[in-house]
FIKOLZA-1660 file (N, C-alpha, C; in steps of 0.1 Angstrom, whole numbers, plus 5000, padded with zeros to 4 digits):
% residues 75
   i   px   py   pz ch aa at
   1 2092 8238 6565  A  M  N
   1 2088 8226 6553  A  M CA
   1 2072 8218 6561  A  M  C
   2 2079 8218 6578  A  D  N
   2 2067 8211 6579  A  D CA
   2 2054 8212 6580  A  D  C
   3 2054 8228 6583  A  H  N
   3 2038 8229 6576  A  H CA
   3 2034 8230 6559  A  H  C
   4 2041 8227 6551  A  A  N
   4 2039 8225 6536  A  A CA
   4 2036 8212 6530  A  A  C
   5 2043 8204 6538  A  F  N
   5 2044 8189 6536  A  F CA
   5 2032 8182 6547  A  F  C
   6 2025 8184 6556  A  G  N
   6 2015 8186 6563  A  G CA
   6 2001 8185 6553  A  G  C
   7 2005 8198 6548  A  N  N
   7 1989 8207 6547  A  N CA
   7 1987 8189 6532  A  N  C
   8 1988 8180 6524  A  K  N
   8 1983 8171 6527  A  K CA
   8 1976 8162 6526  A  K  C
   9 1982 8159 6539  A  F  N
   9 1971 8148 6551  A  F CA
   9 1959 8156 6556  A  F  C
  10 1952 8173 6552  A  F  N
  10 1940 8174 6556  A  F CA
  10 1935 8183 6550  A  F  C
  11 1936 8180 6532  A  P  N
  11 1930 8179 6524  A  P CA
  11 1912 8186 6523  A  P  C
  12 1905 8189 6531  A  H  N
  12 1890 8197 6534  A  H CA
  12 1900 8205 6542  A  H  C
  13 1912 8208 6550  A  A  N
  13 1914 8226 6555  A  A CA
  13 1911 8229 6547  A  A  C
  14 1909 8244 6551  A  Q  N
  14 1911 8257 6537  A  Q CA
  14 1931 8256 6547  A  Q  C
  15 1937 8268 6537  A  I  N
  15 1945 8269 6534  A  I CA
  15 1948 8281 6534  A  I  C
  16 1954 8288 6551  A  W  N
  16 1959 8306 6544  A  W CA
  16 1977 8302 6548  A  W  C
  17 1975 8312 6545  A  A  N
  17 1992 8314 6537  A  A CA
  17 1999 8333 6537  A  A  C
  18 2008 8335 6538  A  H  N
  18 2012 8345 6538  A  H CA
  18 2011 8353 6525  A  H  C
  19 2009 8365 6511  A  A  N
  19 2010 8361 6502  A  A CA
  19 2020 8361 6496  A  A  C
  20 2035 8359 6505  A  F  N
  20 2042 8361 6499  A  F CA
  20 2051 8344 6496  A  F  C
  21 2042 8334 6505  A  D  N
  21 2046 8326 6508  A  D CA
  21 2031 8316 6500  A  D  C
  22 2022 8320 6495  A  A  N
  22 2016 8315 6488  A  A CA
  22 2019 8310 6477  A  A  C
  23 2026 8314 6469  A  P  N
  23 2030 8307 6457  A  P CA
  23 2036 8294 6454  A  P  C
  24 2044 8290 6466  A  A  N
  24 2049 8280 6473  A  A CA
  24 2043 8272 6474  A  A  C
  25 2027 8274 6480  A  L  N
  25 2019 8263 6478  A  L CA
  25 2015 8256 6471  A  L  C
  26 2019 8264 6457  A  R  N
  26 2002 8262 6444  A  R CA
  26 2013 8251 6437  A  R  C
  27 2019 8249 6435  A  S  N
  27 2021 8236 6425  A  S CA
  27 2035 8233 6435  A  S  C
  28 2046 8223 6430  A  P  N
  28 2060 8217 6434  A  P CA
  28 2066 8223 6429  A  P  C
  29 2060 8227 6413  A  E  N
  29 2070 8240 6411  A  E CA
  29 2077 8250 6419  A  E  C
  30 2068 8255 6421  A  Q  N
  30 2068 8266 6428  A  Q CA
  30 2076 8267 6441  A  Q  C
  31 2072 8254 6450  A  F  N
  31 2080 8252 6460  A  F CA
  31 2101 8249 6460  A  F  C
  32 2098 8246 6453  A  K  N
  32 2113 8241 6446  A  K CA
  32 2119 8253 6444  A  K  C
  33 2112 8261 6437  A  A  N
  33 2117 8276 6430  A  A CA
  33 2120 8285 6447  A  A  C
  34 2113 8283 6458  A  Y  N
  34 2115 8292 6464  A  Y CA
  34 2119 8283 6477  A  Y  C
  35 2124 8270 6480  A  T  N
  35 2135 8268 6494  A  T CA
  35 2145 8261 6479  A  T  C
  36 2145 8256 6465  A  G  N
  36 2161 8259 6466  A  G CA
  36 2160 8240 6458  A  G  C
  37 2157 8239 6464  A  F  N
  37 2156 8226 6461  A  F CA
  37 2155 8219 6448  A  F  C
  38 2160 8212 6440  A  P  N
  38 2165 8209 6429  A  P CA
  38 2153 8197 6428  A  P  C
  39 2150 8192 6437  A  G  N
  39 2144 8178 6433  A  G CA
  39 2138 8169 6448  A  G  C
  40 2129 8161 6446  A  T  N
  40 2122 8158 6459  A  T CA
  40 2128 8148 6464  A  T  C
  41 2143 8142 6460  A  Q  N
  41 2151 8132 6462  A  Q CA
  41 2163 8145 6473  A  Q  C
  42 2155 8154 6471  A  D  N
  42 2169 8158 6479  A  D CA
  42 2161 8163 6498  A  D  C
  43 2146 8165 6496  A  Y  N
  43 2141 8166 6512  A  Y CA
  43 2142 8156 6520  A  Y  C
  44 2142 8164 6534  A  F  N
  44 2155 8159 6541  A  F CA
  44 2149 8150 6548  A  F  C
  45 2135 8146 6552  A  D  N
  45 2126 8140 6560  A  D CA
  45 2123 8123 6548  A  D  C
  46 2123 8118 6545  A  K  N
  46 2115 8108 6530  A  K CA
  46 2103 8100 6536  A  K  C
  47 2108 8095 6553  A  M  N
  47 2100 8089 6557  A  M CA
  47 2086 8096 6561  A  M  C
  48 2084 8109 6561  A  N  N
  48 2078 8118 6568  A  N CA
  48 2071 8116 6560  A  N  C
  49 2077 8128 6551  A  F  N
  49 2073 8134 6542  A  F CA
  49 2074 8135 6521  A  F  C
  50 2077 8121 6519  A  S  N
  50 2074 8117 6508  A  S CA
  50 2068 8124 6490  A  S  C
  51 2080 8126 6487  A  G  N
  51 2070 8130 6478  A  G CA
  51 2068 8146 6478  A  G  C
  52 2070 8150 6488  A  G  N
  52 2071 8166 6484  A  G CA
  52 2058 8167 6489  A  G  C
  53 2054 8183 6493  A  P  N
  53 2040 8189 6493  A  P CA
  53 2031 8189 6476  A  P  C
  54 2015 8179 6479  A  L  N
  54 2010 8186 6468  A  L CA
  54 2006 8193 6466  A  L  C
  55 2007 8206 6453  A  G  N
  55 2000 8212 6450  A  G CA
  55 1988 8216 6458  A  G  C
  56 1983 8231 6461  A  R  N
  56 1970 8234 6461  A  R CA
  56 1967 8245 6465  A  R  C
  57 1950 8249 6461  A  D  N
  57 1950 8263 6457  A  D CA
  57 1953 8265 6472  A  D  C
  58 1954 8279 6472  A  V  N
  58 1955 8290 6488  A  V CA
  58 1938 8293 6494  A  V  C
  59 1933 8293 6499  A  D  N
  59 1919 8291 6504  A  D CA
  59 1920 8312 6507  A  D  C
  60 1922 8318 6514  A  R  N
  60 1927 8328 6520  A  R CA
  60 1942 8332 6520  A  R  C
  61 1949 8349 6513  A  E  N
  61 1961 8346 6514  A  E CA
  61 1960 8356 6522  A  E  C
  62 1969 8358 6538  A  L  N
  62 1972 8374 6545  A  L CA
  62 1980 8375 6547  A  L  C
  63 1981 8392 6549  A  V  N
  63 1992 8405 6545  A  V CA
  63 1992 8407 6562  A  V  C
  64 2008 8413 6564  A  D  N
  64 2014 8422 6572  A  D CA
  64 2003 8430 6578  A  D  C
  65 2003 8429 6592  A  G  N
  65 1999 8432 6604  A  G CA
  65 1980 8431 6603  A  G  C
  66 1977 8420 6592  A  E  N
  66 1962 8415 6596  A  E CA
  66 1960 8411 6613  A  E  C
  67 1953 8412 6621  A  V  N
  67 1953 8406 6627  A  V CA
  67 1941 8395 6629  A  V  C
  68 1941 8377 6633  A  L  N
  68 1936 8362 6632  A  L CA
  68 1934 8369 6647  A  L  C
  69 1920 8364 6649  A  D  N
  69 1913 8371 6662  A  D CA
  69 1903 8347 6662  A  D  C
  70 1917 8343 6669  A  F  N
  70 1907 8332 6669  A  F CA
  70 1907 8324 6685  A  F  C
  71 1894 8336 6688  A  G  N
  71 1892 8335 6703  A  G CA
  71 1899 8337 6714  A  G  C
  72 1890 8331 6726  A  E  N
  72 1893 8333 6737  A  E CA
  72 1904 8320 6738  A  E  C
  73 1913 8319 6745  A  G  N
  73 1927 8307 6749  A  G CA
  73 1922 8301 6763  A  G  C
  74 1923 8289 6765  A  L  N
  74 1924 8285 6779  A  L CA
  74 1938 8284 6784  A  L  C
  75 1940 8289 6795  A  Y  N
  75 1953 8295 6797  A  Y CA
  75 1961 8286 6809  A  Y  C
% end
């Protein structure tokens, strides 16, 4: 939930999600259906996540086995 709710704070970011999760990010109704929450009053942290996630387009759907190259990290 922290990932989906936080999307609304980054309106210009691309949203990438697994193909199975993408529908839940596209609309509040789908999110409620996926999570089982009947309404926004049932979300656990109203202070930080008030109103639930805003529906967002998913820019890229990821598939199982796909490798994402984020470059070399600093360890």
